[in-house]
C-alpha positions in Angstrom: 92.0 69.6 59.6 95.0 68.5 61.7 95.7 69.8 65.2 98.5 69.4 67.7 97.6 68.3 71.2 99.4 68.2 74.5 98.6 68.0 78.2 99.9 67.8 81.8 103.2 69.6 81.2 103.3 71.0 84.8 105.3 74.2 84.5 107.3 74.6 87.7 107.8 70.9 88.5 111.6 71.4 88.8 114.1 74.1 88.0 114.7 72.3 84.7 111.0 72.4 83.5 111.1 75.9 81.9 114.0 74.9 79.6 112.4 71.5 78.8 109.1 73.1 77.8 110.8 75.9 75.9 112.5 73.4 73.7 109.4 71.3 73.4 107.1 74.1 72.3 109.8 75.6 70.0 110.1 72.2 68.3 106.3 71.8 68.2 106.0 75.1 66.5 108.5 74.1 63.8 106.7 70.8 63.3 103.4 72.7 63.0 104.9 75.0 60.3 106.3 72.0 58.5 103.0 70.1 58.6 100.7 73.1 57.9 99.2 73.0 61.4 98.4 76.1 63.4 96.1 74.9 66.1 97.5 73.7 69.5 95.2 72.2 72.1 96.2 71.8 75.8 94.1 69.6 78.0 95.1 71.1 81.3 97.5 70.9 84.3 99.6 73.7 83.0 101.0 74.3 86.5 102.1 72.2 89.4 101.5 74.0 92.7 101.3 77.8 92.2 99.2 80.3 90.2 102.2 82.2 88.9 103.3 78.9 87.2 100.1 79.0 85.2 100.8 82.6 84.1 104.4 81.7 83.2 103.3 78.7 81.2 100.8 80.9 79.2 103.6 83.4 78.5 106.1 80.7 77.5 103.7 78.9 75.1 102.7 82.1 73.4 106.4 83.2 73.1 107.3 79.8 71.4 104.2 79.6 69.3 103.5 83.2 68.3 100.8 82.8 65.7 99.2 79.5 66.7 95.6 79.3 67.7 95.9 77.9 71.3 92.9 76.3 72.9 92.9 74.9 76.5 91.1 73.9 79.6 92.4 73.9 83.2 93.3 70.8 85.3 93.2 70.1 89.0 96.8 71.4 89.5 95.8 74.7 88.0 93.7 75.4 91.0 96.5 74.7 93.5 97.4 78.0 95.2 100.5 77.5 97.3 101.5 81.0 96.5 98.3 82.3 97.9 98.1 80.4 101.1 98.0 83.3 103.6 101.4 82.6 104.9 102.4 86.3 104.6 100.9 89.6 103.3 102.6 88.8 100.0 100.7 85.6 99.7 97.0 86.5 100.4 94.3 83.9 100.2 92.1 84.6 97.2 88.4 84.1 96.8 87.3 81.7 94.1 86.1 84.7 92.0 89.5 86.4 92.3 91.3 83.3 91.3 89.2 82.8 88.2 89.6 86.5 87.3 93.4 86.2 87.4 93.4 83.1 85.3 91.2 84.6 82.6 93.1 87.8 82.6 96.4 85.9 81.9 94.7 83.8 79.2 93.5 87.0 77.5 96.9 88.7 77.8 98.6 85.8 76.1 95.8 85.0 73.7 95.0 81.6 75.1 91.4 80.5 74.5 90.3 78.8 77.7 87.1 76.9 77.2 85.3 77.3 80.5 82.0 75.6 79.6 82.4 77.3 76.3 83.1 76.6 72.6 85.0 77.9 69.7 84.6 77.0 66.0 87.6 76.7 63.6 86.6 76.2 60.0 83.9 73.5 60.1 85.0 72.0 63.5 83.5 73.0 66.8 85.6 72.6 70.0 83.6 72.4 73.2 85.5 72.5 76.5 85.1 72.4 80.3 87.7 71.8 83.0 85.9 68.9 84.7 86.6 67.4 88.1 86.7 64.1 89.9 83.5 62.0 89.9 84.3 60.7 93.3 83.9 63.3 96.1 86.7 62.0 98.2 89.5 60.7 96.0 92.9 59.9 97.6 94.7 63.0 96.2 96.6 66.0 97.5 94.2 68.5 96.0 92.4 69.5 99.1 95.6 70.3 101.0 96.9 72.5 98.2 93.8 74.6 97.4 93.6 77.6 99.7 91.1 79.8 98.0 87.8 80.8 99.7 84.4 80.0 98.2 80.8 79.9 99.3 81.1 76.2 99.9 82.6 74.6 103.0 85.7 73.8 101.0 87.1 74.6 97.5 86.9 70.9 96.5 83.1 71.0 96.7 83.0 74.2 94.6 84.9 72.6 91.7 82.9 69.3 92.1 79.6 71.2 91.7 80.9 73.3 88.9 82.0 70.3 86.8 78.4 69.0 86.8 76.9 72.3 85.8 79.6 72.9 83.1 78.9 69.5 81.6 75.2 70.3 81.3 76.1 73.6 79.6 78.3 71.8 77.1 75.6 69.3 76.2 73.3 72.2 75.4 75.6 73.6 72.7 74.2 73.3 69.2 76.8 71.5 67.1 74.6 70.5 64.1 76.0 72.9 61.6 79.6 71.6 62.0 81.3 68.7 60.2 83.0 67.4 63.4 82.6 68.1 67.1 85.5 67.8 69.6 85.2 67.7 73.4 88.2 69.1 75.4 88.3 68.3 79.1 91.0 67.5 81.6 89.5 64.5 83.4 89.0 61.2 81.6 85.8 59.4 82.6 87.3 56.0 82.0 90.2 53.8 83.1 91.3 50.2 82.5 92.9 50.1 85.9 90.2 49.8 88.6 92.6 51.2 91.2 92.5 54.5 89.3 88.7 54.8 89.0 88.4 57.3 91.9 90.8 59.6 90.1 88.5 59.9 87.0 85.5 62.0 86.1 82.0 60.6 86.5 81.7 57.5 84.3 78.0 58.2 83.8 79.0 61.0 81.4 80.1 58.4 78.8 76.8 57.8 76.9 76.2 61.6 76.6 79.7 62.2 75.3 79.5 59.4 72.8 76.2 60.7 71.5 77.3 64.3 71.0 81.0 64.3 70.1 83.2 62.7 67.4 86.4 63.2 69.3 87.3 63.7 72.9 90.7 65.0 74.1 91.6 64.5 77.8 94.6 64.6 80.1 95.2 63.9 83.8 96.1 60.3 83.8 99.6 60.7 82.2 98.7 57.7 80.1 98.8 57.9 76.3 95.6 57.1 74.4 95.9 57.2 70.6 92.4 57.4 69.1 90.8 54.7 71.2 87.3 54.0 69.8 84.4 54.1 72.3 81.1 52.8 71.0 77.5 52.8 72.4 74.8 51.5 70.1 75.2 53.7 67.0 77.4 56.4 68.7 81.2 56.4 68.4 83.9 58.7 69.7 87.6 58.6 69.3 89.5 59.5 72.5 93.0 61.0 72.7 95.5 61.7 75.5 99.0 62.9 74.7 100.2 61.1 77.9 102.8 63.7 79.1 104.6 63.0 82.4 106.6 65.2 84.7 109.4 66.9 82.7 108.5 64.5 79.8 106.2 66.5 77.6 104.5 64.6 74.8 102.3 65.6 71.9 99.9 64.1 69.3 98.9 65.1 65.8 95.1 64.5 65.6 93.4 64.5 62.2 89.8 65.7 62.4 
């Protein structure tokens, strides 16, 4: 099986982004038809600052790739809610539950399979996915200042931090034994070669569990391309991919599974 993979395409980054992505996905669809590929994976950061950008991205990708199987997870930018910051009656602050409900409703409307601590099987390959979050509780990012939703925790950041841990445990409990290959899809890489970037990654202690369970891992977030880097731990091996898109510079990979 071959699949197409992309990530971090940040709909709404500038006024040019829509047209850039429309051409990108149209070309990707034609490539898929030529190569006999009908599965497209997106490792998150569909949006940049607003929830309506997430909805618009879902709509655009489905318009350009009408009969593809589209699988995805969400990234940190997909939880930014500048259009629901309470600045006016037209921009009400959402609860976390309302936010998630909107996201899932849009995904269902445009037939995007979001893997929220969930899995989907295509032929003899199982795709397991969860959004993930930073391993460090206080990374030097802008996320805290851009997430305005309300949750049961003192701040939204803590909600997503806790959820990532729980979601990873759920993914590890999925029975994959009947499948030829297993693929993990998550936004946050747990690794980096640049120590200055380590606080932006997921919890590095996840690595041995990922290598034991999965043959392939597809990540995003870093905007750094990774073409099937082999991770090994004793007898366990996992190939890791990141399409390495950057702002208004969408990229893709063809991954053979």
